[in-house]
C-alpha positions, 0 to 999 in steps of 0.5 A: 715122819711124825704126823699130827692132827690138823686141828678139828679137821679130822686130817693127820698131817706130817710134821714137815711139810713142803712149800713152794715159796720162800727164797727159791720159789720151788726152784724158779730163782735157783735154776732147778728144772722140772726134773729136779722139782719132780725128784724133790716131790718124790723125795718128799712123798717117800719120806712121808710128807703129805702137805704141799703148800703153794700160792698164785703169788710164787710165780708159776709154782702152782702149775709146777707143783701140779706137774710135779704131782702127776702120777701120785695118788691124790689121797697121798697128799694135802694141797694148800694154796693162797689167794691175794685179795689185794691185787694192785693194792686195792681189795678185789671183788668177791668174784675174783675169789671164784675165778682164783680158785678155778684157776688154781684147780686147773693149774694144780690139776686137781678137782678140790683144794684141801686148804684155801687161804687168804694171802697175808691179811693186813692189819686193819683188813680183817673185818673187810675180809670177813664181810666181803669174802667169807660168804663166797668161801663158804659157798665154795666149800659147799660146792666141794671145790675146797675143803678147809678155810685159812689165811696167812698172816703178814709177818713183816707188818704184823709180827705180834700176830694181831690178825691171828689173834682177832681170828682165833678170838672172834671167829674160831668156827670159820678158820680151820687153818692158820699160817703164822710164824713161830721159831726161836726168834719169833715166840710171841704166838705162844702167848695167846695165839697158840693156845687159843688155836688149840682150844678151838681145834684150829690147825697151825701151819708154821712158816719160815721158822728158820729164816734170815734172822737166825742164819745171817750174822748181819741180820742177827746182829742188827736185831740183837743190837736193837734189843740191847738198846731198848732191852726188849729181850735180854741177850747179853748172856750170849756170845756175840760171835756164835750166840747159838752154838751152845745149841749144837751137842749131842745129836743136834748137828747145827743151829738150823737143826735146832731151829726146826726142832724148836719150831715143832716143839709146841703142841699147837703146831700142826706142821712146819713148812720148809721152802727149800728146793734143794733135795739135800737141804730138805732131807736134812730138815726132814731129819731134824723133825724125825729126831728127838726134840731139843734137850729140855734144858736148852728148850727151857733156856730158849723160852727164857731168853726169847719168849718176848721176842717177835722178830719179823724174819 
């Protein structure tokens, strides 16, 4: 397993990390039992993965992850979780953040949360989050209940990373970690956010880099048709039926393999999250990030094609 610095935190994080959201919600939606989750976590640890990401919104994922990590030495892993600051669509009181952190500590069976994140900051909410919650988050850090402060973007509403850009521009000293989406069809972050994050030592967790649009033909066709109509991204040079098969050659086994490799090639990315609860899929994704990068010609062609792309999924 390769490791990278998590921004200025002094922590080295595995290039692949395990998320408990995604389509399966740590197997809760796909029939994986506790024993299966334990096998997945043990496999991740054995492969050198040291970051596990969860959220209070992923069903019972916090508790299930805490159970699966029982017996693993605490210094072997980094825990990241999230708090939804808009329960029922309204901004919560700051006291609710304290309650949420206490609950997450209990469910995760730990004394400290390594990365505490605001979940999906909406465009237009950033200033209120800073004013209402950051003093409390800083207090929790001073108490030793959390170590690093971060947030995730709402990628379906903010595909050009307006909130992350505001954060890394206006308050780079506050944010230790930002979670965003960067991949073959979502390269917008490379314009400003990733370079600024590198400059200021902010760790970047790359979420869902290989998702619906890249892997589902119907979603990809819809996106490409829209691009052809408004000429946002020029895709006419690609095969209509198999637009990415040219990436599969040499030791690149599949389009998904290529997608994971691309997602880690920008030096501003600290780690790439995968949300699968399937051990075989997880091992395949790990192989992608243990392998060499994409051939330079293929990488440059992808950048040339999609540097203006900001697909939502």
